[in-house]
Every structure is written in structure tokens, then in C-alpha cells.
C-alpha positions in Angstrom: 36.8 110.0 76.4 36.9 113.7 77.4 34.1 114.5 75.1 31.9 111.8 76.6 32.7 113.2 80.1 31.7 116.7 78.9 28.5 115.5 77.4 27.6 113.6 80.5 28.2 116.6 82.7 26.0 118.8 80.5 23.1 116.2 80.5 23.4 115.8 84.3 23.3 119.5 84.9 20.2 119.9 82.6 18.6 116.8 84.1 18.9 118.1 87.7 17.8 121.6 86.6 14.6 120.1 85.1 13.9 118.2 88.3 14.4 121.3 90.4 12.2 123.4 88.1 9.6 120.7 88.0 9.5 120.3 91.8 9.2 124.1 92.4 6.6 124.3 89.6 4.4 121.6 91.1 4.7 123.1 94.5 3.4 126.4 93.2 0.6 125.2 90.9 -0.6 122.2 92.8 -0.1 123.6 96.3 1.6 120.4 97.5 4.6 119.5 99.7 8.1 119.4 98.4 8.1 115.6 98.8 5.0 115.2 96.7 6.3 117.7 94.1 9.6 115.9 93.8 7.7 112.6 93.4 5.6 114.2 90.7 8.7 115.4 88.8 10.4 112.0 89.0 7.3 110.0 88.0 6.6 112.4 85.1 10.2 112.4 83.7 10.5 108.6 84.0 7.1 108.2 82.3 6.1 105.3 84.6 2.7 106.8 85.0 0.8 108.2 88.0 -0.6 106.0 90.8 -2.1 107.3 94.0 -1.6 111.1 93.1 -1.6 113.0 89.9 -1.7 116.6 88.7 -5.1 118.1 89.6 -4.9 121.5 87.9 -4.6 122.5 84.3 -1.4 124.3 85.0 0.0 121.1 86.6 -0.9 119.1 83.6 0.7 121.6 81.3 3.8 121.5 83.5 3.8 117.7 83.3 3.7 117.8 79.5 6.8 120.1 79.4 8.6 117.9 81.9 7.9 114.9 79.8 9.3 116.6 76.7 12.4 118.1 78.4 13.0 115.5 81.0 12.7 112.2 79.0 15.2 113.4 76.4 17.6 114.5 79.1 17.2 111.4 81.1 17.8 109.2 78.0 20.9 111.3 77.2 22.3 110.7 80.7 21.7 106.9 80.4 23.2 106.8 76.9 26.3 108.7 77.8 26.9 106.7 81.0 26.6 103.5 79.0 29.0 104.8 76.4 31.5 105.8 79.1 31.4 102.4 80.8 31.8 100.6 77.5 34.8 102.8 76.5 36.4 102.2 79.9 36.1 98.4 79.3 37.5 98.7 75.8 40.4 100.8 77.1 41.2 98.3 79.8 41.2 95.5 77.2 43.5 97.5 74.9 45.9 98.2 77.8 46.0 94.5 78.7 46.8 93.6 75.1 49.4 96.3 74.7 51.2 95.3 77.9 51.2 91.7 76.7 53.2 92.9 73.6 55.5 95.0 75.9 56.1 92.0 78.1 57.0 89.8 75.1 59.4 92.5 73.9 61.3 92.5 77.3 61.3 88.8 77.4 62.8 88.4 73.9 64.9 91.5 73.6 64.5 94.3 76.1 65.9 92.8 79.3 69.1 91.6 77.6 69.6 95.0 75.9 69.2 96.8 79.1 71.8 94.6 80.7 74.3 95.3 77.9 73.6 99.0 77.9 73.7 99.6 81.7 76.9 97.5 82.1 78.6 100.0 79.7 77.2 103.1 81.4 80.0 104.7 83.3 77.6 106.8 85.5 75.2 103.9 86.3 76.2 104.0 90.0 74.2 107.2 90.5 70.9 105.6 89.6 71.5 101.9 90.0 70.4 101.7 93.7 67.1 103.5 92.8 66.3 100.8 90.2 66.5 97.8 92.5 62.8 97.3 92.7 61.2 95.3 95.6 57.7 94.1 96.6 57.5 97.0 99.0 57.4 99.6 96.3 54.3 101.8 96.0 53.1 103.8 93.1 54.7 106.9 94.8 58.1 105.0 94.7 57.8 104.4 91.0 56.9 108.0 90.4 59.8 109.3 92.5 62.3 107.2 90.5 60.7 108.3 87.2 61.3 111.9 88.3 65.0 111.1 89.1 65.5 109.5 85.8 64.4 112.6 84.0 67.4 114.4 85.4 69.9 111.6 84.6 72.2 111.8 81.6 72.5 108.4 80.0 75.8 107.3 78.6 77.0 104.4 76.4 80.6 103.3 76.8 80.8 102.0 73.3 84.3 100.5 74.0 82.7 98.2 76.7 80.2 96.7 74.2 81.0 93.7 72.0 79.5 95.2 68.8 79.8 92.0 66.8 77.9 90.0 69.4 75.3 92.8 69.7 74.8 92.8 66.0 74.3 89.1 65.8 71.8 89.2 68.6 69.8 92.0 67.1 69.8 90.6 63.6 68.5 87.3 65.0 65.6 89.3 66.6 65.0 91.6 63.6 62.0 89.7 62.3 60.5 89.7 65.8 61.0 93.5 66.0 59.4 94.0 62.6 56.3 92.0 63.7 56.0 94.1 66.8 56.1 97.3 64.7 53.3 95.9 62.6 51.0 95.4 65.6 48.1 97.9 65.4 47.9 98.0 69.2 51.1 100.0 69.3 49.5 103.0 67.6 48.1 104.0 71.0 51.5 103.9 72.7 53.8 106.4 71.2 56.7 105.9 73.7 56.9 102.2 73.1 56.6 102.7 69.4 59.6 105.1 69.5 61.5 102.5 71.5 61.0 99.9 68.9 62.0 102.2 66.2 65.2 103.2 68.1 66.1 99.5 68.6 65.3 98.7 65.0 67.4 101.7 63.8 70.4 100.6 65.9 70.0 97.1 64.4 70.1 98.5 60.9 73.1 100.7 61.7 75.1 97.7 63.0 74.0 95.5 60.1 75.3 97.9 57.4 78.9 97.9 58.7 81.1 95.1 57.5 83.8 95.2 60.1 82.7 96.6 63.5 86.2 96.1 64.9 87.8 98.7 62.6 85.5 101.7 62.9 86.9 105.3 63.2 86.2 107.1 66.4 83.7 109.4 64.8 81.6 106.5 63.6 81.8 104.8 67.0 80.4 108.0 68.6 77.6 107.9 66.0 76.7 104.3 67.0 77.0 105.3 70.7 74.3 108.0 70.0 72.0 105.4 68.4 72.4 103.0 71.3 72.0 105.8 73.9 68.6 106.7 72.3 67.4 103.1 72.7 68.9 102.9 76.2 67.0 106.0 77.4 63.7 104.8 76.1 64.3 101.3 77.4 64.8 102.4 81.0 61.7 104.5 81.0 59.5 101.8 79.5 61.0 99.1 81.7 60.1 101.1 84.8 56.6 101.7 83.6 56.1 98.0 82.8 57.5 96.9 86.2 54.8 99.0 87.9 52.1 97.5 85.7 53.2 94.0 86.5 53.4 94.7 90.2 49.8 96.0 90.2 48.4 93.3 87.9 50.6 90.2 87.6 52.5 89.4 90.8 54.0 86.2 89.4 55.4 88.0 86.4 56.7 90.7 88.7 58.5 88.2 90.8 60.5 86.9 87.8 61.1 90.4 86.6 62.6 91.3 90.0 64.8 88.2 89.9 66.1 89.1 86.4 66.4 92.9 87.1 69.3 94.0 84.9 70.1 96.8 87.4 70.4 94.5 90.4 73.8 92.8 90.4 72.9 90.5 93.3 69.8 89.1 91.7 69.3 85.5 90.4 66.4 83.8 88.7 67.0 80.9 91.1 65.0 81.2 94.3 67.1 80.3 97.3 
């Protein structure tokens, strides 16, 4: 996208330079007003042909030939790059919509429940919990401010507060779903969400390989806590970003997400 912007800027600069030079040139060789000279330049570059006025001198005709050679190519370059830019923006918008559909499916199937499990085990949650109670009044600046605060927060997993057997059963039941998400080509353009899926999938595999989760040594529990913490960190960041996207684009989805906010202990999906 940046290369298209650069090319378009170059073509625009050259295009306007040609118009200015053509206008000044016609004023000099044809001895006409700036309005007529500008008109000459535009008509020549656009190749629509002359009507009521046309170059009367040999110098003017030569200048017109150079303007046609330089101007037409530049003008077509501007049109081509603008068209490409608009098409790329449309394709980008479609890709973003598809990607957020995938992200929404993830949170509906897995992410929201995982967030609830992780945040309920986090001993330091009280320091950020009030900032994550999102409402309809939030602006983009509110989302940005909370994102900045989260960068300075140290996430913790209280492994002793998590029912590892229950978590393993839940994640194993969703393993095929997670694998299908990882295979989705749309995710190649979203590195953070891809990392989140890998973190959740890795935590699933770590839990799956242990036969008895109730008799693990403390060192192994700390290892599992690290795996879950990695997923927890990425989950919160992605959840906040997805909430902002829903608020801006899908108010009805945002309404349900607010009523199932894992950080809001007073919330309920039932509207009263």
C-alpha cells in the first residue's frame, strides 16, 4: 500500500509540474491570458481536442506536442494509481471483515470462557478490572488509554485456583476447532491473533500430555502457569481490540459482548 501511495504522489507532482510548465509556456509563446493558457494545457493533456481556440504559433504547436507526450502518460499514471489504491482499500476492508468474523467465532467458542477462567485466577486483577468494564460511552481514545495501561500490567496466573482437569477437557473438546482456525489463510495477515491461537493450542497440548494433573510437582505447575499466562496476556489484548471493532461496526454484537464481559462481575446476558 505504501508503494502505491509513493507512486501516486510522484505522478501527481509530475502531473502538476507539467500543467504549470504548459501554462507558462503557452502564455509566453501564444501571448494569451493565464486562463486561456491553463485551458490550453488541460485540453492538450486530456487529448479532448481544441474547440474555439487552439495554438496559433509554431512554438505553441511544438509545446502542445510535448505536453501530449509528457502529460498523457502522467495523467494515465495518476488515474491508474488512484484506481489501484481504491481497489486495494476495498480488498483490505473485506479482508479485515473476514478476519474479524474468525476472531469473533474464536471468542464465542473458546476465548471468552478462557478469559473468565484466567482472570478469576489472577491475584492482581483488581488493579485493571475497573478499566475493562466497557460501556457504550467508550470512545476510541478510551480504548487506546486502556491498551496503554495494559502494557504496564504484569499478568499472573494463580494455577492453584484453576481446575486443570476441567480446563483440559474443555480445551481438548475445542482442539479440532482451534486447528481449523490455524489453517485459515486469513490469519496470515494478523500475527497477534495467530500467536494467540498458537499459545492456546500449546497450552492444550501441555495439558493433554499429563496423565494426572492433580499430582504435579510445583516446578511443573509453574511451567503450566507460564503457558497459561502467555495465552492470558494475548487474550486480553486481542479481546480489547475486538471489542473496539464491534462497537464501531456491529452494535448488536457489542451489546452481547458487554453483557458477557468476563471482567465485569455484575454483568448478565439477560436484559432487565
